[in-house]
N, CA, C and O atoms as a Tripos MOL2 file, in Angstrom:
@<TRIPOS>MOLECULE
protein
  280   279    70     0     0
PROTEIN
NO_CHARGES

@<TRIPOS>ATOM
      1 N          57.0640   94.6860    0.3590 N.3       1 MET1
      2 CA         58.4630   94.5870    0.4900 C.3       1 MET1
      3 C          59.0670   93.4460    1.0530 C.2       1 MET1
      4 O          60.2300   93.3130    1.4330 O.2       1 MET1
      5 N          57.7220   92.2750    1.0650 N.am      2 ASP2
      6 CA         57.9310   90.6590    1.5020 C.3       2 ASP2
      7 C          58.4540   90.2350    0.0170 C.2       2 ASP2
      8 O          59.2590   89.3120   -0.1000 O.2       2 ASP2
      9 N          57.9380   90.9830   -1.1610 N.am      3 GLN3
     10 CA         58.3420   90.5130   -2.2060 C.3       3 GLN3
     11 C          59.8680   90.7890   -2.7290 C.2       3 GLN3
     12 O          60.3670   90.0900   -3.6110 O.2       3 GLN3
     13 N          60.5210   91.8060   -2.1430 N.am      4 VAL4
     14 CA         62.1320   91.7870   -2.4910 C.3       4 VAL4
     15 C          62.8400   91.1140   -2.0840 C.2       4 VAL4
     16 O          62.9040   90.7540   -0.9080 O.2       4 VAL4
     17 N          63.7130   90.7120   -3.2070 N.am      5 ASP5
     18 CA         64.9850   90.1420   -3.1970 C.3       5 ASP5
     19 C          66.2350   91.0500   -2.8760 C.2       5 ASP5
     20 O          66.8700   91.7740   -3.6440 O.2       5 ASP5
     21 N          66.4590   90.7510   -1.1900 N.am      6 PHE6
     22 CA         67.3910   91.7820   -0.4790 C.3       6 PHE6
     23 C          68.6170   91.5300   -0.9380 C.2       6 PHE6
     24 O          69.4670   92.3520   -0.5950 O.2       6 PHE6
     25 N          69.1010   90.3120   -1.8610 N.am      7 LYS7
     26 CA         70.0850   89.8050   -2.4230 C.3       7 LYS7
     27 C          71.0130   91.2070   -3.3920 C.2       7 LYS7
     28 O          72.2010   91.5240   -3.3460 O.2       7 LYS7
     29 N          69.9350   91.7490   -4.1530 N.am      8 TYR8
     30 CA         70.1540   92.7740   -5.3230 C.3       8 TYR8
     31 C          70.1720   94.0030   -4.6910 C.2       8 TYR8
     32 O          70.9650   94.7630   -5.2470 O.2       8 TYR8
     33 N          69.5310   94.5540   -3.6190 N.am      9 ILE9
     34 CA         69.4690   95.7230   -3.2820 C.3       9 ILE9
     35 C          70.3680   96.2090   -1.8470 C.2       9 ILE9
     36 O          70.3530   97.3090   -1.2940 O.2       9 ILE9
     37 N          71.0600   95.0950   -1.5140 N.am     10 ILE10
     38 CA         71.9310   95.7540   -0.6390 C.3      10 ILE10
     39 C          73.4410   96.3350   -1.0880 C.2      10 ILE10
     40 O          74.1780   95.9820   -2.0090 O.2      10 ILE10
     41 N          73.5700   97.1890   -0.2380 N.am     11 ASN11
     42 CA         74.9440   97.9730   -0.8550 C.3      11 ASN11
     43 C          75.9270   97.4750   -0.3140 C.2      11 ASN11
     44 O          75.9240   97.9150    0.8350 O.2      11 ASN11
     45 N          77.0420   96.6060   -0.4980 N.am     12 ASN12
     46 CA         77.9520   96.5990    0.3310 C.3      12 ASN12
     47 C          79.3020   97.2570   -0.1050 C.2      12 ASN12
     48 O          80.2830   96.8920    0.5430 O.2      12 ASN12
     49 N          79.5030   98.1610   -1.0900 N.am     13 LYS13
     50 CA         80.2810   99.2430   -1.0210 C.3      13 LYS13
     51 C          81.5670   98.5030   -1.2320 C.2      13 LYS13
     52 O          82.4600   98.7950   -0.4370 O.2      13 LYS13
     53 N          81.8600   97.5330   -2.2170 N.am     14 ILE14
     54 CA         83.3420   96.9570   -2.4110 C.3      14 ILE14
     55 C          84.1150   97.7600   -3.5570 C.2      14 ILE14
     56 O          84.8060   97.1590   -4.3800 O.2      14 ILE14
     57 N          83.9510   99.2780   -3.5690 N.am     15 ASN15
     58 CA         85.2320   99.6650   -4.1860 C.3      15 ASN15
     59 C          86.3200   99.6720   -3.5900 C.2      15 ASN15
     60 O          87.2900   99.5660   -4.3400 O.2      15 ASN15
     61 N          86.5660   99.7700   -2.3660 N.am     16 ASN16
     62 CA         88.0440   99.2680   -1.6460 C.3      16 ASN16
     63 C          88.2700   98.0360   -1.6730 C.2      16 ASN16
     64 O          89.4530   97.7260   -1.5310 O.2      16 ASN16
     65 N          87.6020   97.2910   -1.7960 N.am     17 LYS17
     66 CA         88.2570   95.9190   -1.7460 C.3      17 LYS17
     67 C          88.4090   95.4180   -2.9890 C.2      17 LYS17
     68 O          89.2160   94.5300   -3.2650 O.2      17 LYS17
     69 N          87.6820   95.9360   -3.7520 N.am     18 VAL18
     70 CA         88.1410   95.3140   -5.3090 C.3      18 VAL18
     71 C          89.3910   96.3690   -5.6720 C.2      18 VAL18
     72 O          90.1990   95.9760   -6.5130 O.2      18 VAL18
     73 N          89.5780   97.6450   -5.0960 N.am     19 MET19
     74 CA         91.0590   98.3610   -5.5710 C.3      19 MET19
     75 C          92.1970   97.4840   -4.4410 C.2      19 MET19
     76 O          93.4090   97.5060   -4.6580 O.2      19 MET19
     77 N          91.8610   97.0640   -3.7680 N.am     20 GLN20
     78 CA         92.9220   96.1240   -3.1540 C.3      20 GLN20
     79 C          93.6070   95.1410   -4.0880 C.2      20 GLN20
     80 O          94.8340   95.0460   -4.0650 O.2      20 GLN20
     81 N          92.7460   94.2840   -5.0420 N.am     21 LEU21
     82 CA         93.2140   93.4010   -5.9740 C.3      21 LEU21
     83 C          94.6220   93.7610   -6.4570 C.2      21 LEU21
     84 O          94.9990   94.9330   -6.4520 O.2      21 LEU21
     85 N          95.4060   92.7450   -6.8780 N.am     22 PRO22
     86 CA         97.0460   93.2110   -7.2940 C.3      22 PRO22
     87 C          96.8030   94.0940   -8.6330 C.2      22 PRO22
     88 O          97.3520   95.1950   -8.6560 O.2      22 PRO22
     89 N          96.0950   93.7380   -9.6500 N.am     23 SER23
     90 CA         96.3910   94.0170  -10.7470 C.3      23 SER23
     91 C          94.8520   94.5650  -11.4510 C.2      23 SER23
     92 O          93.7890   94.1790  -10.9650 O.2      23 SER23
     93 N          94.8990   95.4970  -12.6330 N.am     24 MET24
     94 CA         94.2820   96.0540  -13.4110 C.3      24 MET24
     95 C          93.1470   94.8060  -13.8610 C.2      24 MET24
     96 O          91.9180   94.8620  -13.8140 O.2      24 MET24
     97 N          93.8750   93.8740  -14.2300 N.am     25 HIS25
     98 CA         93.3610   92.5660  -14.7650 C.3      25 HIS25
     99 C          92.7610   92.1420  -14.1070 C.2      25 HIS25
    100 O          91.6460   91.9770  -14.6020 O.2      25 HIS25
    101 N          92.8670   91.6370  -12.6250 N.am     26 SER26
    102 CA         91.9260   91.0080  -11.4070 C.3      26 SER26
    103 C          90.7950   91.7610  -11.2010 C.2      26 SER26
    104 O          89.8080   91.1820  -10.7470 O.2      26 SER26
    105 N          90.7280   93.2050  -11.4980 N.am     27 ARG27
    106 CA         90.0990   93.6900  -10.6480 C.3      27 ARG27
    107 C          88.9380   93.6790  -12.0050 C.2      27 ARG27
    108 O          87.7510   93.7460  -11.6840 O.2      27 ARG27
    109 N          89.2860   93.5950  -13.5100 N.am     28 ILE28
    110 CA         88.5380   93.4860  -14.4420 C.3      28 ILE28
    111 C          87.8800   92.5190  -14.5030 C.2      28 ILE28
    112 O          86.7010   92.6030  -14.8460 O.2      28 ILE28
    113 N          88.4130   91.4290  -14.2120 N.am     29 PHE29
    114 CA         87.8520   90.0840  -13.8390 C.3      29 PHE29
    115 C          86.7180   89.8490  -12.8250 C.2      29 PHE29
    116 O          85.6080   89.3490  -13.0060 O.2      29 PHE29
    117 N          87.3060   90.3570  -11.6730 N.am     30 TRP30
    118 CA         85.9400   90.4630  -10.6740 C.3      30 TRP30
    119 C          84.7720   91.0570  -10.9820 C.2      30 TRP30
    120 O          83.6840   90.4850  -10.9290 O.2      30 TRP30
    121 N          84.9460   92.1930  -11.3060 N.am     31 LEU31
    122 CA         83.9910   93.2080  -11.3910 C.3      31 LEU31
    123 C          83.1200   92.7970  -12.7320 C.2      31 LEU31
    124 O          81.9420   93.1260  -12.8800 O.2      31 LEU31
    125 N          83.9620   91.9470  -13.7880 N.am     32 SER32
    126 CA         83.0790   91.1870  -14.8470 C.3      32 SER32
    127 C          82.1980   90.1880  -14.5520 C.2      32 SER32
    128 O          81.0890   90.2820  -15.0780 O.2      32 SER32
    129 N          82.4490   89.0990  -13.7240 N.am     33 ASN33
    130 CA         82.2160   88.4080  -13.1630 C.3      33 ASN33
    131 C          81.2060   87.7660  -12.6890 C.2      33 ASN33
    132 O          80.4210   86.9210  -13.1180 O.2      33 ASN33
    133 N          81.5010   88.7630  -10.9650 N.am     34 PHE34
    134 CA         80.9810   88.8890  -10.2220 C.3      34 PHE34
    135 C          80.1720   90.0990   -9.5340 C.2      34 PHE34
    136 O          79.6320   90.0250   -8.4300 O.2      34 PHE34
    137 N          80.1770   90.7990  -10.0570 N.am     35 LYS35
    138 CA         79.3120   92.3040  -10.0750 C.3      35 LYS35
    139 C          80.1730   93.3390   -8.7530 C.2      35 LYS35
    140 O          81.2610   93.8820   -8.5630 O.2      35 LYS35
    141 N          78.8490   93.1480   -8.0750 N.am     36 CYS36
    142 CA         78.7950   93.7720   -6.6820 C.3      36 CYS36
    143 C          79.0270   92.4800   -5.3490 C.2      36 CYS36
    144 O          78.8190   92.8080   -4.1810 O.2      36 CYS36
    145 N          79.4400   91.1380   -5.6750 N.am     37 GLN37
    146 CA         80.0480   90.3200   -4.6990 C.3      37 GLN37
    147 C          81.1530   90.5150   -4.3840 C.2      37 GLN37
    148 O          82.0480   90.9610   -5.1020 O.2      37 GLN37
    149 N          81.2430   90.0700   -2.7930 N.am     38 THR38
    150 CA         82.8770   90.3060   -2.3190 C.3      38 THR38
    151 C          83.4220   89.0860   -2.0960 C.2      38 THR38
    152 O          84.5940   89.1080   -1.7210 O.2      38 THR38
    153 N          82.7580   87.7300   -2.2550 N.am     39 SER39
    154 CA         82.9490   86.7320   -2.3580 C.3      39 SER39
    155 C          82.2720   85.8360   -2.8730 C.2      39 SER39
    156 O          81.0560   86.0290   -2.8850 O.2      39 SER39
    157 N          82.7390   84.7060   -3.4030 N.am     40 VAL40
    158 CA         81.9350   83.8200   -4.2050 C.3      40 VAL40
    159 C          82.4920   82.4920   -4.0620 C.2      40 VAL40
    160 O          83.7050   82.4400   -3.8550 O.2      40 VAL40
    161 N          81.6560   81.1000   -4.1540 N.am     41 SER41
    162 CA         82.2780   79.8550   -4.0780 C.3      41 SER41
    163 C          83.2130   79.7470   -4.9300 C.2      41 SER41
    164 O          83.2990   80.4940   -5.9050 O.2      41 SER41
    165 N          84.1750   78.6380   -4.6270 N.am     42 ALA42
    166 CA         85.1990   78.4740   -5.2300 C.3      42 ALA42
    167 C          84.6770   77.6430   -6.7450 C.2      42 ALA42
    168 O          85.1430   78.0080   -7.8240 O.2      42 ALA42
    169 N          83.9870   76.8630   -6.6790 N.am     43 ASP43
    170 CA         83.2590   76.3040   -7.8240 C.3      43 ASP43
    171 C          82.9360   77.4800   -8.8920 C.2      43 ASP43
    172 O          83.3730   77.4420  -10.0420 O.2      43 ASP43
    173 N          81.9200   78.7940   -8.2700 N.am     44 ASP44
    174 CA         81.6300   79.8870   -9.3150 C.3      44 ASP44
    175 C          82.9800   80.7600   -9.6500 C.2      44 ASP44
    176 O          82.9750   81.6860  -10.4620 O.2      44 ASP44
    177 N          84.2320   80.3060   -8.8540 N.am     45 PHE45
    178 CA         85.4560   81.3300   -9.3550 C.3      45 PHE45
    179 C          86.0360   80.5360  -10.3650 C.2      45 PHE45
    180 O          86.6100   81.0500  -11.3250 O.2      45 PHE45
    181 N          85.9000   79.0580  -10.1820 N.am     46 LEU46
    182 CA         86.7630   78.2530  -11.1750 C.3      46 LEU46
    183 C          85.9800   78.5130  -12.6280 C.2      46 LEU46
    184 O          86.4760   78.9320  -13.6730 O.2      46 LEU46
    185 N          84.9400   78.2250  -12.4240 N.am     47 GLN47
    186 CA         84.2080   78.1530  -13.9140 C.3      47 GLN47
    187 C          83.9900   79.4090  -14.2320 C.2      47 GLN47
    188 O          83.6000   79.5570  -15.3900 O.2      47 GLN47
    189 N          84.1410   80.6320  -13.4300 N.am     48 ALA48
    190 CA         84.5180   82.0800  -14.6810 C.3      48 ALA48
    191 C          85.8250   82.0050  -14.8710 C.2      48 ALA48
    192 O          86.1610   82.8460  -15.7050 O.2      48 ALA48
    193 N          86.8860   81.2610  -14.4020 N.am     49 LEU49
    194 CA         87.8770   81.0660  -14.7370 C.3      49 LEU49
    195 C          88.3690   80.4780  -16.2370 C.2      49 LEU49
    196 O          89.3030   80.8080  -16.9680 O.2      49 LEU49
    197 N          87.4840   79.6180  -16.3420 N.am     50 LYS50
    198 CA         87.3740   78.6010  -17.4180 C.3      50 LYS50
    199 C          87.2740   79.0820  -18.5720 C.2      50 LYS50
    200 O          87.8700   78.9720  -19.6440 O.2      50 LYS50
    201 N          85.8600   79.9970  -17.9060 N.am     51 GLU51
    202 CA         84.9890   80.6390  -19.4680 C.3      51 GLU51
    203 C          85.9850   82.1270  -19.7330 C.2      51 GLU51
    204 O          85.7130   82.7790  -20.7410 O.2      51 GLU51
    205 N          86.9360   82.5470  -18.9640 N.am     52 ALA52
    206 CA         88.0750   83.3440  -19.4580 C.3      52 ALA52
    207 C          88.9520   82.3240  -20.2970 C.2      52 ALA52
    208 O          88.7430   82.2730  -21.5090 O.2      52 ALA52
    209 N          89.8680   81.5530  -19.7630 N.am     53 TYR53
    210 CA         90.3410   81.1780  -20.5880 C.3      53 TYR53
    211 C          90.2460   80.6640  -22.0010 C.2      53 TYR53
    212 O          91.0830   80.7350  -22.9000 O.2      53 TYR53
    213 N          88.6830   79.9690  -21.9970 N.am     54 GLU54
    214 CA         88.1830   79.1510  -23.1220 C.3      54 GLU54
    215 C          87.7130   80.4680  -24.1670 C.2      54 GLU54
    216 O          87.2610   80.1250  -25.2590 O.2      54 GLU54
    217 N          87.7950   81.8380  -23.8970 N.am     55 SER55
    218 CA         87.1540   82.7130  -24.7480 C.3      55 SER55
    219 C          88.4930   83.3550  -25.1260 C.2      55 SER55
    220 O          88.4360   84.2580  -25.9600 O.2      55 SER55
    221 N          89.7740   82.9920  -24.5950 N.am     56 SER56
    222 CA         90.7020   83.3250  -25.0690 C.3      56 SER56
    223 C          91.2910   82.1400  -25.7630 C.2      56 SER56
    224 O          92.4360   82.4990  -26.0370 O.2      56 SER56
    225 N          91.1730   81.3010  -26.0590 N.am     57 ARG57
    226 CA         90.9830   80.1800  -26.5290 C.3      57 ARG57
    227 C          92.5200   79.2490  -25.8670 C.2      57 ARG57
    228 O          93.3510   78.6290  -26.5300 O.2      57 ARG57
    229 N          92.4790   79.4050  -24.7310 N.am     58 GLN58
    230 CA         93.7580   78.7140  -24.1210 C.3      58 GLN58
    231 C          93.0440   77.9850  -23.2250 C.2      58 GLN58
    232 O          93.5500   77.9390  -22.1040 O.2      58 GLN58
    233 N          91.4930   77.1000  -23.4570 N.am     59 GLY59
    234 CA         91.1280   75.8940  -22.4630 C.3      59 GLY59
    235 C          91.7140   74.8680  -22.5040 C.2      59 GLY59
    236 O          91.2340   74.0520  -21.7180 O.2      59 GLY59
    237 N          92.9340   74.3410  -23.3210 N.am     60 ALA60
    238 CA         93.7940   73.2000  -22.9380 C.3      60 ALA60
    239 C          94.9650   73.6940  -21.6060 C.2      60 ALA60
    240 O          95.3900   73.0180  -20.6690 O.2      60 ALA60
    241 N          95.1760   74.7660  -21.8880 N.am     61 HIS61
    242 CA         96.1620   75.4630  -20.6820 C.3      61 HIS61
    243 C          95.2000   75.1680  -18.8540 C.2      61 HIS61
    244 O          95.7410   74.5810  -17.9170 O.2      61 HIS61
    245 N          93.9860   75.6650  -18.8140 N.am     62 PHE62
    246 CA         93.2390   75.7610  -18.2800 C.3      62 PHE62
    247 C          93.2130   74.1130  -17.6080 C.2      62 PHE62
    248 O          93.5620   73.8250  -16.4630 O.2      62 PHE62
    249 N          92.8810   73.4860  -18.2930 N.am     63 ASP63
    250 CA         92.6620   71.7690  -18.1730 C.3      63 ASP63
    251 C          93.6050   71.1110  -17.4410 C.2      63 ASP63
    252 O          93.5690   70.1840  -16.6320 O.2      63 ASP63
    253 N          94.8300   72.1000  -18.1110 N.am     64 ASN64
    254 CA         96.2920   71.3560  -17.4560 C.3      64 ASN64
    255 C          96.7940   72.0830  -15.8440 C.2      64 ASN64
    256 O          97.7200   71.7360  -15.1110 O.2      64 ASN64
    257 N          95.7610   73.2220  -15.6640 N.am     65 MET65
    258 CA         95.7920   73.7810  -14.5350 C.3      65 MET65
    259 C          95.4990   73.4480  -13.6670 C.2      65 MET65
    260 O          96.1480   73.4190  -12.6210 O.2      65 MET65
    261 N          94.0090   72.9660  -13.9370 N.am     66 LEU66
    262 CA         92.9640   72.6230  -13.1310 C.3      66 LEU66
    263 C          93.4930   71.7670  -11.5100 C.2      66 LEU66
    264 O          92.9960   72.1110  -10.4370 O.2      66 LEU66
    265 N          94.6510   70.5440  -11.6260 N.am     67 PRO67
    266 CA         94.4740   69.5890  -10.5480 C.3      67 PRO67
    267 C          95.2560   70.5840   -9.7690 C.2      67 PRO67
    268 O          95.3880   70.3540   -8.5670 O.2      67 PRO67
    269 N          95.9390   71.9420  -10.4060 N.am     68 HIS68
    270 CA         96.9080   72.4700   -9.1750 C.3      68 HIS68
    271 C          95.9450   73.2700   -8.2370 C.2      68 HIS68
    272 O          95.7520   73.0990   -7.0330 O.2      68 HIS68
    273 N          95.4000   74.1660   -9.0680 N.am     69 LEU69
    274 CA         93.8350   74.6220   -8.6870 C.3      69 LEU69
    275 C          92.8140   73.9770   -7.4520 C.2      69 LEU69
    276 O          92.0180   74.5130   -6.6810 O.2      69 LEU69
    277 N          93.1620   72.8330   -7.6210 N.am     70 LYS70
    278 CA         92.1800   71.9830   -6.4520 C.3      70 LYS70
    279 C          93.0480   71.5320   -5.4310 C.2      70 LYS70
    280 O          92.6000   70.8980   -4.4750 O.2      70 LYS70
@<TRIPOS>BOND
     1     1     2 1
     2     2     3 1
     3     3     4 2
     4     3     5 am
     5     5     6 1
     6     6     7 1
     7     7     8 2
     8     7     9 am
     9     9    10 1
    10    10    11 1
    11    11    12 2
    12    11    13 am
    13    13    14 1
    14    14    15 1
    15    15    16 2
    16    15    17 am
    17    17    18 1
    18    18    19 1
    19    19    20 2
    20    19    21 am
    21    21    22 1
    22    22    23 1
    23    23    24 2
    24    23    25 am
    25    25    26 1
    26    26    27 1
    27    27    28 2
    28    27    29 am
    29    29    30 1
    30    30    31 1
    31    31    32 2
    32    31    33 am
    33    33    34 1
    34    34    35 1
    35    35    36 2
    36    35    37 am
    37    37    38 1
    38    38    39 1
    39    39    40 2
    40    39    41 am
    41    41    42 1
    42    42    43 1
    43    43    44 2
    44    43    45 am
    45    45    46 1
    46    46    47 1
    47    47    48 2
    48    47    49 am
    49    49    50 1
    50    50    51 1
    51    51    52 2
    52    51    53 am
    53    53    54 1
    54    54    55 1
    55    55    56 2
    56    55    57 am
    57    57    58 1
    58    58    59 1
    59    59    60 2
    60    59    61 am
    61    61    62 1
    62    62    63 1
    63    63    64 2
    64    63    65 am
    65    65    66 1
    66    66    67 1
    67    67    68 2
    68    67    69 am
    69    69    70 1
    70    70    71 1
    71    71    72 2
    72    71    73 am
    73    73    74 1
    74    74    75 1
    75    75    76 2
    76    75    77 am
    77    77    78 1
    78    78    79 1
    79    79    80 2
    80    79    81 am
    81    81    82 1
    82    82    83 1
    83    83    84 2
    84    83    85 am
    85    85    86 1
    86    86    87 1
    87    87    88 2
    88    87    89 am
    89    89    90 1
    90    90    91 1
    91    91    92 2
    92    91    93 am
    93    93    94 1
    94    94    95 1
    95    95    96 2
    96    95    97 am
    97    97    98 1
    98    98    99 1
    99    99   100 2
   100    99   101 am
   101   101   102 1
   102   102   103 1
   103   103   104 2
   104   103   105 am
   105   105   106 1
   106   106   107 1
   107   107   108 2
   108   107   109 am
   109   109   110 1
   110   110   111 1
   111   111   112 2
   112   111   113 am
   113   113   114 1
   114   114   115 1
   115   115   116 2
   116   115   117 am
   117   117   118 1
   118   118   119 1
   119   119   120 2
   120   119   121 am
   121   121   122 1
   122   122   123 1
   123   123   124 2
   124   123   125 am
   125   125   126 1
   126   126   127 1
   127   127   128 2
   128   127   129 am
   129   129   130 1
   130   130   131 1
   131   131   132 2
   132   131   133 am
   133   133   134 1
   134   134   135 1
   135   135   136 2
   136   135   137 am
   137   137   138 1
   138   138   139 1
   139   139   140 2
   140   139   141 am
   141   141   142 1
   142   142   143 1
   143   143   144 2
   144   143   145 am
   145   145   146 1
   146   146   147 1
   147   147   148 2
   148   147   149 am
   149   149   150 1
   150   150   151 1
   151   151   152 2
   152   151   153 am
   153   153   154 1
   154   154   155 1
   155   155   156 2
   156   155   157 am
   157   157   158 1
   158   158   159 1
   159   159   160 2
   160   159   161 am
   161   161   162 1
   162   162   163 1
   163   163   164 2
   164   163   165 am
   165   165   166 1
   166   166   167 1
   167   167   168 2
   168   167   169 am
   169   169   170 1
   170   170   171 1
   171   171   172 2
   172   171   173 am
   173   173   174 1
   174   174   175 1
   175   175   176 2
   176   175   177 am
   177   177   178 1
   178   178   179 1
   179   179   180 2
   180   179   181 am
   181   181   182 1
   182   182   183 1
   183   183   184 2
   184   183   185 am
   185   185   186 1
   186   186   187 1
   187   187   188 2
   188   187   189 am
   189   189   190 1
   190   190   191 1
   191   191   192 2
   192   191   193 am
   193   193   194 1
   194   194   195 1
   195   195   196 2
   196   195   197 am
   197   197   198 1
   198   198   199 1
   199   199   200 2
   200   199   201 am
   201   201   202 1
   202   202   203 1
   203   203   204 2
   204   203   205 am
   205   205   206 1
   206   206   207 1
   207   207   208 2
   208   207   209 am
   209   209   210 1
   210   210   211 1
   211   211   212 2
   212   211   213 am
   213   213   214 1
   214   214   215 1
   215   215   216 2
   216   215   217 am
   217   217   218 1
   218   218   219 1
   219   219   220 2
   220   219   221 am
   221   221   222 1
   222   222   223 1
   223   223   224 2
   224   223   225 am
   225   225   226 1
   226   226   227 1
   227   227   228 2
   228   227   229 am
   229   229   230 1
   230   230   231 1
   231   231   232 2
   232   231   233 am
   233   233   234 1
   234   234   235 1
   235   235   236 2
   236   235   237 am
   237   237   238 1
   238   238   239 1
   239   239   240 2
   240   239   241 am
   241   241   242 1
   242   242   243 1
   243   243   244 2
   244   243   245 am
   245   245   246 1
   246   246   247 1
   247   247   248 2
   248   247   249 am
   249   249   250 1
   250   250   251 1
   251   251   252 2
   252   251   253 am
   253   253   254 1
   254   254   255 1
   255   255   256 2
   256   255   257 am
   257   257   258 1
   258   258   259 1
   259   259   260 2
   260   259   261 am
   261   261   262 1
   262   262   263 1
   263   263   264 2
   264   263   265 am
   265   265   266 1
   266   266   267 1
   267   267   268 2
   268   267   269 am
   269   269   270 1
   270   270   271 1
   271   271   272 2
   272   271   273 am
   273   273   274 1
   274   274   275 1
   275   275   276 2
   276   275   277 am
   277   277   278 1
   278   278   279 1
   279   279   280 2
@<TRIPOS>SUBSTRUCTURE
     1 MET1         2 RESIDUE 1 A MET
     2 ASP2         6 RESIDUE 1 A ASP
     3 GLN3        10 RESIDUE 1 A GLN
     4 VAL4        14 RESIDUE 1 A VAL
     5 ASP5        18 RESIDUE 1 A ASP
     6 PHE6        22 RESIDUE 1 A PHE
     7 LYS7        26 RESIDUE 1 A LYS
     8 TYR8        30 RESIDUE 1 A TYR
     9 ILE9        34 RESIDUE 1 A ILE
    10 ILE10       38 RESIDUE 1 A ILE
    11 ASN11       42 RESIDUE 1 A ASN
    12 ASN12       46 RESIDUE 1 A ASN
    13 LYS13       50 RESIDUE 1 A LYS
    14 ILE14       54 RESIDUE 1 A ILE
    15 ASN15       58 RESIDUE 1 A ASN
    16 ASN16       62 RESIDUE 1 A ASN
    17 LYS17       66 RESIDUE 1 A LYS
    18 VAL18       70 RESIDUE 1 A VAL
    19 MET19       74 RESIDUE 1 A MET
    20 GLN20       78 RESIDUE 1 A GLN
    21 LEU21       82 RESIDUE 1 A LEU
    22 PRO22       86 RESIDUE 1 A PRO
    23 SER23       90 RESIDUE 1 A SER
    24 MET24       94 RESIDUE 1 A MET
    25 HIS25       98 RESIDUE 1 A HIS
    26 SER26      102 RESIDUE 1 A SER
    27 ARG27      106 RESIDUE 1 A ARG
    28 ILE28      110 RESIDUE 1 A ILE
    29 PHE29      114 RESIDUE 1 A PHE
    30 TRP30      118 RESIDUE 1 A TRP
    31 LEU31      122 RESIDUE 1 A LEU
    32 SER32      126 RESIDUE 1 A SER
    33 ASN33      130 RESIDUE 1 A ASN
    34 PHE34      134 RESIDUE 1 A PHE
    35 LYS35      138 RESIDUE 1 A LYS
    36 CYS36      142 RESIDUE 1 A CYS
    37 GLN37      146 RESIDUE 1 A GLN
    38 THR38      150 RESIDUE 1 A THR
    39 SER39      154 RESIDUE 1 A SER
    40 VAL40      158 RESIDUE 1 A VAL
    41 SER41      162 RESIDUE 1 A SER
    42 ALA42      166 RESIDUE 1 A ALA
    43 ASP43      170 RESIDUE 1 A ASP
    44 ASP44      174 RESIDUE 1 A ASP
    45 PHE45      178 RESIDUE 1 A PHE
    46 LEU46      182 RESIDUE 1 A LEU
    47 GLN47      186 RESIDUE 1 A GLN
    48 ALA48      190 RESIDUE 1 A ALA
    49 LEU49      194 RESIDUE 1 A LEU
    50 LYS50      198 RESIDUE 1 A LYS
    51 GLU51      202 RESIDUE 1 A GLU
    52 ALA52      206 RESIDUE 1 A ALA
    53 TYR53      210 RESIDUE 1 A TYR
    54 GLU54      214 RESIDUE 1 A GLU
    55 SER55      218 RESIDUE 1 A SER
    56 SER56      222 RESIDUE 1 A SER
    57 ARG57      226 RESIDUE 1 A ARG
    58 GLN58      230 RESIDUE 1 A GLN
    59 GLY59      234 RESIDUE 1 A GLY
    60 ALA60      238 RESIDUE 1 A ALA
    61 HIS61      242 RESIDUE 1 A HIS
    62 PHE62      246 RESIDUE 1 A PHE
    63 ASP63      250 RESIDUE 1 A ASP
    64 ASN64      254 RESIDUE 1 A ASN
    65 MET65      258 RESIDUE 1 A MET
    66 LEU66      262 RESIDUE 1 A LEU
    67 PRO67      266 RESIDUE 1 A PRO
    68 HIS68      270 RESIDUE 1 A HIS
    69 LEU69      274 RESIDUE 1 A LEU
    70 LYS70      278 RESIDUE 1 A LYS
C-alpha cells in the first residue's frame, strides 16, 4: 500500500461539477484535458487551451488573446 500513488485512485466524483460548466464544448474540453481533476493550475489550463487552438489551426488567435488572458 505504501507504493500506491493515491493521486490516481481517489474518486472525487466530479460529475456534478462538470455538468455545471456552461456548455457541452466546455465539458468536453475539461474532460479531454484534465480527466478526473476538479482543478488545475493556470499554466496547465492555458497550455491545454493553446493546444486546442493550435489543433484547430487558430494558434495566431490564441497568441493575440494571451495578453488578455494573463
